[in-house]
N, C-alpha and C positions, 0 to 999 in steps of 0.2 A: 110338688110334694113339700110339705112344711116339716119343721124339726119335730113336731109332735107326731106326725105321720111316720117319720123315720124311726123315732123312739119306739112307737107301737110295732112297726114292722120288725125291728131288731128283737124286741121282746117275744113276738109271735114266732119268729124263726128259731129263736133260742129254745123256746118251749117245745116246738114241733120236732126239730131235728136233733137237739142235744138233750132233751128231757130235763133241762135245768133252767132256772130263771136267770135272766140278765138283770142285774140289780144296779147298774151304773148308767151313765149318760151316753147317749149316741147323738152326734150332731154333725152337721155339714160344715166343711171347711173349704171355702172357695180358693184359698191360697195354695192348696195342694195342686201340684202341676203334673208330675210324672208318676204318681201312684194313685191307686184307686181308693185306698183307705189306710188307716193306721190304728194300732192298738197301743195304749199307754200303759206301761208296766206299773207305774206308781199309782195313778188314779183309777186304773182299770176302765177308762173311758175309751170310746171308739169314735174316730173321725172318718167321715166319708167324703169323697170328692164329688160335689154335685154335678160337675161337668160330665161324669161318667153316666149319670142318669139321662142327661140331656142328649149326649152323643150316642149312647148304645141301648138305652131303655131299661126297663125294670128288671128284665131277666139278668142282665149283666150286674146290676146293682145287688140283686139277691145273691149272686155268686160271690161278690166282693164282701158282702156282709157275712156270709157263711165262713169265708176265709178268716175274717177278723174275729169272728166268734170262736173259731178253732184256737186262735192264739189266746183269747180270753179264758175259755174254759180249761184249757190245758195249763195255763199259768195259775189259775185259781186252784187247780187240783195238784199243783206242784209236780207236773209231768213235763216232758219235753215239748215246749211251745215254739221253738225256733224252726225256721224253714228246713233246716238240715236234719232235724230229729225225726226218728221213725214214728213216734207217737203222733206227731203233727201230720205227717204224710198219710198215715193210715186213717186218721179221723177226717182229714180233708177229703179223701177218696170216698169214705163212707157216707158223708153228708152231701157230696157232690159240689163242693165249693171250687172256686177258680184258683188254679196255681198261679197264674199271671193274668193281669187285666190287659185289655186291648189298649193300644196307644192312640191318644187323641192327636189328630193332625195339628202340628204347630205348637204342641205343648212341650216338646223336648227343649232342653236348654240349648241355646244357640252358641256356637263356638265364639270365643272372645276374639277381638281384633288382633291380627298378627302384625308384628313390627318387622320390617325388612331393612336390613343394613347392607351396604356394599363397601368394600375396601377401595380406597382411592388409588392404590398402587396396582394390585393384581386383579381387581374386579371380582373377587370372591364375594358371594352373597351369603347372608346369614338371615334366617327366619327365627324370630323369638316371640314367645307369648308375652313376655314382659319387656319393658323398655330397657335399653342398655345405656349406661353413662358413657358416651363416646369420648369424653375428655379423659376418662380413666382407663377404658378398655380399647384394645386395638385388634387388628386382624390376627388370627391364630396361625395363619399360614406365613405371612411376610412381616408382621408387626406394623403394618401401615395404618393410617387413620381410617376410621369408619365414618360413613355418612348415612343418614336415614334416607331411604328411597321413598 
């Protein structure tokens, strides 16, 4: 599917399910990782994750587009367009959009490397996400020197 096909699909879904035109841009963004799509409040554009189409097919893509169009039309109408708003929940249920998209295997952010330190005196271990300056900081239990394991 090309960008022109996506634009046409979004316009058709908007006219069919919302009875209102979609007057802005719809495009694919391959940099999206953990989300199916997003709606921009300032430009009113919609970006769709092309990996969703590849992984789950056109049915999933249509559900994601309906979800983003709910944000779009409610924001244009100055009604509750956020996930928590009742207007959004009702419109999403009415048009049959997806509340959450499926997860692509391997697309989740991987946890960062953990740094493990050990006290040279009491052998207490510490696990940190960020590095610790061992010249400045010591063991919280016995005030001994820390060394990276």
